[in-house]
N, C-alpha and C positions, 0 to 999 in steps of 0.2 A: 817297607823300610827294613833294612837288615840290621842285625846287632853285630857291629864290627868294633874294632879297637877304637876308632874315632868316636862312635856313638857312646860306647861305654864310658869314655872320659867325661861325657856330658850327663851321665846318670847320677842320681844321688849316690853318694858313697858312704861307707862307714866312717864315722868320726874317729879321729886319732885317739888312741887310748890315753886316758888321763893318768898322770903319775899316781894319783890317789885312788885309781880304779881298783875294783876287786871283783871276785867271781860273780857277785850279785849285780854288778854294773852292766854286764853284757848278755843278759837274758838267760832264762831257764827254759830249755826246750824239753818237752815231754814227748818221747818217742813211744808210740803204741804199736808194737810190731812183734813178729816172731810166732812160731808154733813148733811142735815137734817135727823135725825134719827141715825146718826153715829158720833155724836160729841165726844163720848167717845174714838174713835180711835185716834183722834187728841190729846185729853188730855193725853192718855196713852203714845203715841209716844213722846210727849213733855216731859212727866215725865221721860221716858227712857233716853232722851238726857240730862236732868238736872241731874239726878242721875248718869249718865255716866261722869259727870264732865264738861260739856260745860259751858263756861263762860256766853254766851248769847244764848237764844233760842227764835226764833220768829215763831209763828204758823200762817201760811197763810191759811185761811179757809173761806168758804162762809159767807157772812155778816149775814145770817139768824141764824147761830150758833155761831158767834163770841162772843156774850155776855156769852153764856154757857161756852165756852172754857176759856175765860178770868176769869170768876168767879171760875171755878174749878181748874185752874192752874195759880195762881197769880204770880208765879215766872217767867212766860214766857211773852214775848211781844206777841201781836197779830196784824195781818194784815188782816182786813176784805176785802174780794174780792166779786165782783158782782156774784150773784147766779142766776140760771135760775129758771123756774117755779117749778122744782122738788127739789129745794134747794141744787143743786150741782153747782160746778164751771162752769161758762159760758165762752165762748170764749173771752168776753170783759175783762176778768181778766188778760189776758196775758200782756198788756202794763203796768199794775200796778205791777204785780208780777216780771217780768223779771229784772228790775233794782235792786230789793232787792236780787234776786238770784245771781246777779253778784257781790254783796258785801259780801256775806256770805262765810264761810269757808267750809261748807259741807251741803248737802241737804239730807233730809229724805222725800221721796215722796211716796204717795200711800194710806196709811191707811184710810179707810172709805171714799174715794173720790166718790164711786159709779161709774156709767158708763155714757155713753152719748158722743156726739160729742165734747162738750166743754171740758170735762175732757180729752178726747183723745188728743185734740189739745194742751192743757196745758202740758200734760206729754211729748208729742213729742217735743214741744218747749224747755222744760227743758233739755231733752236729747241731742238735736241737737244744741241748741244755747247758752248753758252755758258751761263753762270750769271748773266747780267746781266738786269735788268728790261727788258722789251720792249713796245713798242706796235706792233701788227701791223695793217696796213690794206691796202685796195685789192688790188693784184695779189699782195701777200704772202698774202692770204686766197684769192684766186682760184686760185692755182696749187696749193693744197692739194686742190682738187677734192673728191673724196668720201673723203678720208683725214684727217678732222679729229682723229683720235686723236693726231696728232703735236702737237696743241696742249697736251697734258698734259705739263707740265714742272715742275721744282722751283722755278725762279725766277718772279717775278711776271710775268704776261702780261695786257696790255690789248688786246682785239680791238675794232675799230671799224667793223663792216660797215654798209652801207646795206641796205635790205630785200632788194634783189636779191642781194647777196653773202651775206646771211644765209640766204636761201632756198636758195642753192647748197650752203652748208655743212650745212644741215639736210635737204636733199633734199625740200624742199617748194616751194610757189609763193609769189610775192609776195603774192597774195591771202590765202593761208593765214597768212602771217606777219603781215600787217596786221590780220587778224581776231582774232588772239590774241597781240598783241605782248607784253603783260606776262607771261603764263604761259610763252610760248616763250622769252623772254629769260631769265627766272629758271631754267628747266629747263636751258638750254644752259650758262649760267654755272656752275650747280651741277654738272652732269655733267663739265665739263672743267676745273673749278677755275680759272676765268679771271674777269677783270673785263670785262664786255661793255658796250660803248656801241653801242646800236642807234640809228643816226642817222635823222633825219627830223624831221617836225614833232613837237615835244615829245620830243626824244631821251631814251631811257631809259639809265640807268646802273645796273648790278646786279652784285653779286658772288655771286649765287645765293641770298642770304639777304635782303639789303637791296635795295630798288628805289626809285630816285629818277627823277622826271620833270622835265626841264629846262623852264624857262619863258621863257628868252631866245631870241633869234633871230627870223628873219622870212623870207618867201618870196624876198627879194632874194638870200639866200645860196644859193639853188638854182642855182648856177653852177659851172663846172668849177674845181677847185683849192681850194675852201674846206675840203674834208675833208683835203687834204694839210697845210694850215696847222694843223688840229686835231691831227693825228698828231704833228707836231713840238712843238706846245705841251704836250701831255700828257707827252711824253718829257722835256721840259725840267723840268716840275714834279716828276716822279719823280727826275730827276737832282739836284734840289736838296733831296731828302730827304722829300718827301711819299710816303706809301704809295700803292699803285696805285689803290685805290678813291677816296681823297681827291683824288688828282691828276686822275682821270677826271671826278669831280664838278665840281671847280673849273675844269678845262679846258673842259668843255662850257659852263659858265656864262659864263666869260670870252669864249670864242669867239662865243657868241650875243650877248653884250653888245656886243662890238666890232662885230658885224654890225648891231645896233640903232643904235649911234652913227653908223655909216656910212650907214644908211638915212635917219636923221633929217636928215643934211646933204646926201646925194647922191641920195636916192630909191632905191626898190627896183630899178627896171628897169636902172639904170646901175651897180649895185653889182658889183664884181669881187673876186676872192679877194685880190688885192694890197691892197685897201682894208682888209681885216681886219688886216693887219700895221700899217697906219697908225694904226688906232684901238685896237689892243690896249693901248698904254700908258694910254689913257684908261679902258679897262675895268678894268685893274689898280687904278688910283687909285679908281675908283668902288666897287670891291668891298671895299676896306679897311674 
């Protein structure tokens, strides 16, 4: 089954905003992202969460890049965390981060974190010690290496790998993933009880039982940072009350639709990830 305009109208939608609503009404998304040289990933993911409707967004990021993130995204709060010599999260960040994670509504984890022991420890702690819904992407998946068993958790989890990341998680090759996308995605989501978004042309969304194929999006979106926007967007939808599967379906549809609007006005070659943030409001209006 594909995700198209007709199907999206049948999905659970965000409730209309109440006159008496306030920023605490619409979810608090904690974005754990960024490192030296990859502050943009944190900025874009926070932007996806903000444009996705989250009432509050906090970006937990290494202290060496916190001023960059705060300046580029003034609508988000920031939580500076201890960095190691490489400018990535260190293990000493865990006791500072975990209390904030416990108070948020949803987490977006992974964009631009880089690798290393400290990042691995932080990601594992967030997966195993928090009970909040989480969207896990990019380096949040890469640091798991060949230990995907940690993905099994009680709280909802959406994982959003591209074929290369999925190949590493499944100990296969990109060619093998692309040759059996549907069956591989279904089997993985079922085995680990996650919602899987297998990104790429006609992105797949599955919870191990249901499988949807997205029809929005275009080759202009094949540029750095677009996946970071999607991570924040899905987390925002979860934070506002959608279940993980519905949020992933709606998120990939809106994300691709924003890309299509950007392509129509800017062309594919010039499209950049920031453009998705500009066109997401139009995508939300079109999907109603």
